[in-house]
C-alpha positions as CSV (number, residue, x, y, z in Angstrom):
1,M,16.8,-46.0,-9.2
2,G,17.0,-43.9,-6.1
3,V,13.7,-42.7,-4.4
4,E,13.4,-39.0,-4.7
5,P,13.4,-37.3,-1.3
6,E,9.9,-35.8,-0.2
7,V,10.0,-31.7,-0.4
8,S,8.4,-30.4,2.7
9,K,5.7,-27.9,2.0
10,P,6.1,-24.8,4.1
11,R,4.2,-24.4,7.1
12,W,2.3,-21.4,5.4
13,V,0.7,-23.9,2.7
14,V,-2.1,-25.0,4.8
15,P,-3.9,-22.4,7.3
16,P,-4.7,-23.2,10.9
17,E,-8.1,-23.3,12.1
18,G,-9.5,-19.9,12.3
19,G,-6.8,-18.7,9.8
20,W,-3.4,-16.6,10.2
21,T,-3.0,-13.6,12.6
22,A,-1.4,-10.7,12.1
23,D,1.6,-12.0,14.5
24,D,2.1,-15.0,12.0
25,L,3.8,-13.0,9.3
26,D,6.7,-12.2,11.4
27,R,6.9,-16.0,12.6
28,L,6.4,-18.2,9.6
29,P,9.5,-19.2,7.8
30,N,10.2,-18.4,4.0
31,L,7.2,-16.2,3.2
32,P,7.2,-14.8,-0.3
33,P,8.4,-11.0,0.0
34,H,5.4,-8.5,0.7
35,T,2.8,-11.1,2.0
36,E,-0.3,-9.3,3.3
37,L,-2.8,-10.6,5.6
38,I,-6.3,-9.8,4.7
39,D,-9.5,-11.3,6.7
40,A,-7.1,-14.1,8.1
41,S,-5.7,-15.4,4.8
42,L,-2.3,-14.7,3.3
43,V,-2.2,-12.8,0.1
44,F,0.8,-12.9,-2.0
45,A,2.4,-10.3,-4.3
46,T,2.7,-10.5,-8.1
47,P,5.5,-9.6,-10.1
48,Q,5.4,-5.6,-10.2
49,T,4.6,-4.1,-13.5
50,L,7.0,-1.3,-14.6
51,F,4.0,1.4,-14.0
52,H,3.6,0.3,-10.6
53,S,7.5,0.5,-9.8
54,R,7.5,3.6,-11.0
55,A,4.2,5.2,-9.5
56,V,5.4,3.7,-6.1
57,G,9.1,5.2,-6.4
58,F,7.3,8.6,-7.8
59,F,5.1,9.0,-4.6
60,R,7.6,8.0,-2.0
61,R,10.4,10.4,-3.3
62,Q,8.0,13.3,-3.9
63,L,6.1,12.9,-0.6
64,E,9.6,12.6,1.3
65,S,10.6,16.0,0.1
66,V,7.5,17.9,0.9
67,S,6.3,16.1,3.9
68,P,6.8,17.8,7.4
69,Q,9.9,17.0,9.6
70,D,7.8,15.0,12.1
71,L,6.5,12.6,9.5
72,E,8.0,9.6,7.8
73,V,7.1,8.0,4.2
74,V,7.7,4.6,4.0
75,A,6.8,1.9,0.9
76,R,5.6,-1.2,0.9
77,F,5.3,-1.7,4.5
78,T,2.8,-3.4,6.6
79,I,0.5,-1.7,9.0
80,D,-1.7,-3.6,11.7
81,I,-5.3,-2.9,11.6
82,D,-6.3,-5.8,13.7
83,R,-5.6,-9.5,14.2
84,Q,-6.8,-10.7,10.8
85,N,-5.6,-7.9,8.8
86,R,-2.0,-6.7,8.2
87,P,-2.1,-5.0,4.6
88,E,0.8,-3.7,3.1
89,P,0.1,-0.6,1.3
90,D,2.2,0.8,-1.5
91,V,3.2,4.0,0.4
92,V,2.2,5.1,3.8
93,V,2.8,8.4,5.5
94,V,3.0,7.7,9.4
95,R,3.7,10.0,12.4
96,G,7.6,10.0,13.4
97,D,6.8,8.7,16.9
98,A,6.1,5.3,15.1
99,I,9.4,4.7,14.2
100,E,10.8,2.1,16.8
101,G,14.2,1.1,15.1
102,S,15.8,-0.5,11.9
103,E,14.2,-4.3,12.8
104,Q,10.5,-3.2,12.7
105,T,8.1,-4.8,10.5
106,R,5.0,-3.0,10.9
107,F,3.2,0.2,12.0
108,P,0.1,0.5,14.1
109,A,-2.8,1.7,11.9
110,E,-3.5,4.6,14.1
111,S,0.0,6.2,13.3
112,V,-1.1,6.3,9.5
113,L,-2.0,9.6,8.2
114,L,-2.2,8.5,4.5
115,A,-2.2,5.2,2.7
116,I,-1.6,4.9,-1.1
117,E,-2.3,1.8,-3.1
118,V,-1.2,1.8,-6.8
119,V,-3.8,-0.6,-8.6
120,S,-2.6,-3.6,-10.6
121,T,-4.6,-6.0,-12.4
122,E,-4.8,-8.8,-9.6
123,S,-5.2,-6.1,-6.8
124,R,-7.9,-4.3,-8.5
125,T,-10.8,-5.6,-6.2
126,R,-8.8,-5.2,-3.1
127,D,-7.6,-1.5,-3.7
128,R,-10.9,-0.2,-4.9
129,E,-13.3,-2.2,-2.3
130,T,-11.9,-4.3,0.3
131,K,-8.8,-2.3,1.5
132,P,-10.4,1.1,1.3
133,V,-13.3,-0.3,3.9
134,K,-10.6,-1.8,6.2
135,Y,-8.6,1.8,6.3
136,A,-11.5,3.7,6.8
137,R,-12.7,1.2,9.8
138,A,-9.1,1.8,11.2
139,K,-9.6,5.5,11.1
140,I,-6.9,6.3,8.5
141,P,-7.8,9.7,7.6
142,H,-6.6,10.0,4.0
143,Y,-6.6,7.4,1.0
144,W,-5.1,7.6,-2.3
145,R,-5.8,5.1,-5.0
146,V,-3.5,5.2,-8.1
147,E,-4.8,4.1,-11.6
148,N,-3.0,3.1,-14.6
149,N,-4.9,5.0,-17.7
150,E,-3.0,3.6,-20.7
151,G,0.4,4.2,-19.1
152,R,-0.7,7.4,-17.4
153,A,-1.4,8.0,-13.7
154,V,-4.9,8.9,-12.5
155,V,-4.9,9.6,-8.9
156,Y,-8.5,9.3,-6.8
157,V,-8.2,11.0,-3.5
158,F,-10.5,10.1,-0.4
159,E,-10.9,11.4,3.1
160,L,-12.4,9.9,6.3
161,E,-15.7,11.4,7.0
162,P,-16.0,11.2,10.5
163,A,-19.8,11.3,11.0
164,T,-19.8,8.1,8.8
165,G,-16.8,6.5,9.2
166,Q,-16.3,5.8,5.6
167,Y,-14.3,7.6,2.9
168,T,-15.7,10.4,0.7
169,S,-14.2,11.3,-2.8
170,T,-12.6,14.8,-2.7
171,G,-11.0,14.7,-6.5
172,I,-9.8,12.9,-9.2
173,F,-6.4,13.8,-10.6
174,P,-5.6,12.9,-14.3
175,D,-2.4,15.2,-14.9
176,R,-1.5,17.0,-12.2
177,M,-2.7,16.7,-8.3
178,K,-3.0,19.9,-5.8
179,V,-3.9,18.8,-2.6
180,F,-3.6,20.6,0.9
181,V,-4.2,17.8,3.1
182,P,-2.5,15.9,5.1
183,F,-0.2,18.3,4.0
184,P,0.4,20.8,0.7
185,V,1.3,18.8,-2.4
186,D,1.5,20.0,-6.1
187,L,2.4,16.7,-8.2
188,D,3.1,16.6,-12.0
189,L,1.8,12.9,-12.5
190,S,3.2,12.7,-16.2
191,Q,6.5,11.9,-14.4
192,I,5.6,8.5,-13.6
193,T,5.3,7.8,-17.5
194,P,8.8,6.7,-18.7
195,R,11.0,9.4,-19.9
196,R,11.3,7.6,-23.5
197,R,7.5,7.4,-23.7
198,Q,7.4,11.2,-23.0
199,T,9.8,12.1,-25.6
200,A,7.9,10.1,-27.9
201,E,4.4,11.8,-27.4
202,Q,6.0,15.3,-27.6
Protein backbone atom coordinates (compact mmCIF):
# COMPACT_ATOMS: atom_id res chain seq x y z
CA MET A 1 0.00 0.00 0.00
CA GLY A 2 1.22 3.44 -0.83
CA VAL A 3 1.86 6.05 1.81
CA GLU A 4 -0.56 8.94 1.76
CA PRO A 5 1.32 12.22 1.24
CA GLU A 6 1.24 14.58 4.17
CA VAL A 7 -1.04 17.54 3.71
CA SER A 8 0.72 20.67 4.82
CA LYS A 9 -1.20 22.89 7.18
CA PRO A 10 -1.87 26.47 6.15
CA ARG A 11 0.51 28.98 7.69
CA TRP A 12 -2.31 30.69 9.54
CA VAL A 13 -3.19 27.61 11.63
CA VAL A 14 -0.43 28.40 14.13
CA PRO A 15 -0.11 32.10 15.07
CA PRO A 16 3.33 33.63 15.61
CA GLU A 17 4.46 34.85 18.99
CA GLY A 18 2.52 38.01 19.74
CA GLY A 19 -0.24 37.10 17.30
CA TRP A 20 -1.02 38.23 13.77
CA THR A 21 -0.90 41.81 12.54
CA ALA A 22 -3.14 43.86 10.26
CA ASP A 23 -0.65 43.52 7.42
CA ASP A 24 -0.71 39.73 7.73
CA LEU A 25 -4.26 39.60 6.35
CA ASP A 26 -2.82 40.65 2.98
CA ARG A 27 0.20 38.36 3.18
CA LEU A 28 -1.12 35.01 4.41
CA PRO A 29 -1.98 32.68 1.53
CA ASN A 30 -5.33 30.88 1.26
CA LEU A 31 -7.09 32.65 4.09
CA PRO A 32 -10.84 31.95 4.13
CA PRO A 33 -12.93 34.80 2.68
CA HIS A 34 -13.91 37.61 5.04
CA THR A 35 -11.30 36.81 7.69
CA GLU A 36 -11.02 39.52 10.36
CA LEU A 37 -8.29 40.36 12.84
CA ILE A 38 -9.50 40.96 16.39
CA ASP A 39 -6.93 41.38 19.18
CA ALA A 40 -4.20 39.81 17.02
CA SER A 41 -6.33 36.68 16.41
CA LEU A 42 -7.88 35.59 13.14
CA VAL A 43 -11.67 35.40 13.14
CA PHE A 44 -13.31 33.39 10.37
CA ALA A 45 -16.75 34.06 8.94
CA THR A 46 -19.44 31.39 9.21
CA PRO A 47 -21.92 30.80 6.36
CA GLN A 48 -24.35 33.69 6.00
CA THR A 49 -27.99 33.31 6.92
CA LEU A 50 -30.64 34.60 4.53
CA PHE A 51 -31.46 37.41 6.97
CA HIS A 52 -27.81 38.48 7.14
CA SER A 53 -27.43 38.47 3.36
CA ARG A 54 -30.62 40.44 2.78
CA ALA A 55 -29.82 42.97 5.52
CA VAL A 56 -26.31 43.66 4.24
CA GLY A 57 -27.57 44.09 0.67
CA PHE A 58 -30.44 46.30 1.83
CA PHE A 59 -28.29 48.77 3.76
CA ARG A 60 -25.64 48.92 1.05
CA ARG A 61 -28.22 49.69 -1.67
CA GLN A 62 -30.28 52.10 0.39
CA LEU A 63 -27.34 54.08 1.71
CA GLU A 64 -25.78 54.28 -1.76
CA SER A 65 -28.99 55.82 -3.05
CA VAL A 66 -29.13 58.62 -0.46
CA SER A 67 -25.51 59.28 0.56
CA PRO A 68 -23.77 62.48 -0.58
CA GLN A 69 -21.57 62.24 -3.66
CA ASP A 70 -18.37 62.64 -1.65
CA LEU A 71 -19.03 59.43 0.32
CA GLU A 72 -18.68 55.76 -0.61
CA VAL A 73 -20.74 52.82 0.70
CA VAL A 74 -18.95 49.46 0.75
CA ALA A 75 -20.05 46.05 2.06
CA ARG A 76 -17.87 43.56 3.96
CA PHE A 77 -14.57 45.41 3.72
CA THR A 78 -11.86 45.56 6.38
CA ILE A 79 -10.79 48.69 8.20
CA ASP A 80 -7.48 49.39 9.96
CA ILE A 81 -7.95 50.27 13.61
CA ASP A 82 -4.46 49.42 14.83
CA ARG A 83 -1.73 46.82 14.33
CA GLN A 84 -3.74 44.11 16.12
CA ASN A 85 -7.24 44.93 14.91
CA ARG A 86 -8.55 44.90 11.36
CA PRO A 87 -12.26 44.07 11.59
CA GLU A 88 -14.63 43.76 8.67
CA PRO A 89 -17.91 45.63 9.25
CA ASP A 90 -20.84 44.38 7.21
CA VAL A 91 -21.30 47.85 5.69
CA VAL A 92 -19.18 50.98 5.97
CA VAL A 93 -19.66 54.55 4.80
CA VAL A 94 -16.31 56.21 4.12
CA ARG A 95 -15.07 59.50 2.76
CA GLY A 96 -14.43 59.37 -0.96
CA ASP A 97 -10.78 60.30 -0.54
CA ALA A 98 -10.21 56.92 1.15
CA ILE A 99 -10.62 55.19 -2.22
CA GLU A 100 -7.17 54.47 -3.64
CA GLY A 101 -7.87 51.96 -6.41
CA SER A 102 -9.48 48.70 -7.45
CA GLU A 103 -6.80 46.57 -5.73
CA GLN A 104 -7.35 48.21 -2.34
CA THR A 105 -8.04 45.78 0.53
CA ARG A 106 -8.80 48.06 3.50
CA PHE A 107 -9.73 51.54 4.66
CA PRO A 108 -8.13 53.58 7.46
CA ALA A 109 -10.51 53.81 10.39
CA GLU A 110 -10.27 57.61 10.39
CA SER A 111 -12.00 57.67 6.99
CA VAL A 112 -15.08 55.79 8.29
CA LEU A 113 -18.20 57.79 9.17
CA LEU A 114 -20.50 54.85 9.82
CA ALA A 115 -19.97 51.16 10.58
CA ILE A 116 -22.86 48.70 10.45
CA GLU A 117 -22.87 45.19 11.86
CA VAL A 118 -25.63 42.66 11.19
CA VAL A 119 -25.69 40.35 14.19
CA SER A 120 -25.54 36.59 13.68
CA THR A 121 -25.54 33.85 16.29
CA GLU A 122 -21.76 33.42 16.31
CA SER A 123 -20.98 37.16 16.14
CA ARG A 124 -23.36 38.30 18.88
CA THR A 125 -20.74 39.07 21.53
CA ARG A 126 -18.36 40.70 19.05
CA ASP A 127 -21.07 42.91 17.54
CA ARG A 128 -22.65 43.90 20.84
CA GLU A 129 -19.55 44.28 22.98
CA THR A 130 -16.14 43.87 21.36
CA LYS A 131 -16.47 45.79 18.11
CA PRO A 132 -18.34 48.84 19.45
CA VAL A 133 -15.52 49.43 21.93
CA LYS A 134 -12.92 49.23 19.17
CA TYR A 135 -14.93 51.39 16.75
CA ALA A 136 -15.39 54.03 19.45
CA ARG A 137 -11.68 53.96 20.26
CA ALA A 138 -11.00 54.52 16.56
CA LYS A 139 -13.36 57.55 16.74
CA ILE A 140 -15.83 56.24 14.17
CA PRO A 141 -18.69 58.68 14.80
CA HIS A 142 -21.65 56.39 14.04
CA TYR A 143 -22.38 52.71 14.70
CA TRP A 144 -25.54 50.79 13.77
CA ARG A 145 -26.26 47.29 15.03
CA VAL A 146 -28.88 45.30 13.13
CA GLU A 147 -30.61 42.50 15.05
CA ASN A 148 -32.86 39.72 13.77
CA ASN A 149 -36.10 39.70 15.77
CA GLU A 150 -37.96 36.64 14.49
CA GLY A 151 -37.12 37.48 10.90
CA ARG A 152 -37.66 41.23 11.23
CA ALA A 153 -34.86 43.78 11.48
CA VAL A 154 -34.41 46.01 14.51
CA VAL A 155 -31.70 48.66 14.24
CA TYR A 156 -29.88 50.02 17.30
CA VAL A 157 -28.28 53.38 16.54
CA PHE A 158 -25.28 54.79 18.41
CA GLU A 159 -23.31 58.02 18.17
CA LEU A 160 -19.87 58.74 19.56
CA GLU A 161 -19.88 61.01 22.59
CA PRO A 162 -16.74 63.17 22.28
CA ALA A 163 -16.48 63.87 25.99
CA THR A 164 -16.33 60.20 26.98
CA GLY A 165 -15.05 58.59 23.78
CA GLN A 166 -17.87 56.04 24.03
CA TYR A 167 -21.03 55.36 22.09
CA THR A 168 -24.37 56.56 23.35
CA SER A 169 -27.67 55.11 22.18
CA THR A 170 -29.74 57.52 20.08
CA GLY A 171 -32.58 55.26 18.99
CA ILE A 172 -34.03 51.79 18.43
CA PHE A 173 -35.93 51.28 15.18
CA PRO A 174 -38.09 48.15 14.70
CA ASP A 175 -40.09 49.03 11.57
CA ARG A 176 -39.13 52.34 10.06
CA MET A 177 -35.76 53.97 10.53
CA LYS A 178 -35.52 57.73 10.26
CA VAL A 179 -32.28 59.50 11.21
CA PHE A 180 -30.50 62.67 10.11
CA VAL A 181 -26.84 61.79 10.72
CA PRO A 182 -24.38 61.14 9.22
CA PHE A 183 -26.91 62.14 6.50
CA PRO A 184 -30.72 61.95 6.27
CA VAL A 185 -32.04 58.40 5.99
CA ASP A 186 -35.65 57.16 5.95
CA LEU A 187 -35.85 53.37 5.58
CA ASP A 188 -38.67 50.84 5.54
CA LEU A 189 -37.03 47.98 7.42
CA SER A 190 -39.80 45.55 6.43
CA GLN A 191 -38.14 45.36 3.01
CA ILE A 192 -35.45 43.16 4.57
CA THR A 193 -38.10 40.46 5.12
CA PRO A 194 -38.38 38.14 2.08
CA ARG A 195 -41.28 39.19 -0.17
CA ARG A 196 -42.88 35.75 0.12
CA ARG A 197 -43.09 36.11 3.89
CA GLN A 198 -44.38 39.69 3.61
CA THR A 199 -47.23 38.48 1.39
CA ALA A 200 -48.07 35.60 3.73
CA GLU A 201 -48.30 37.94 6.74
CA GLN A 202 -50.54 40.50 5.05
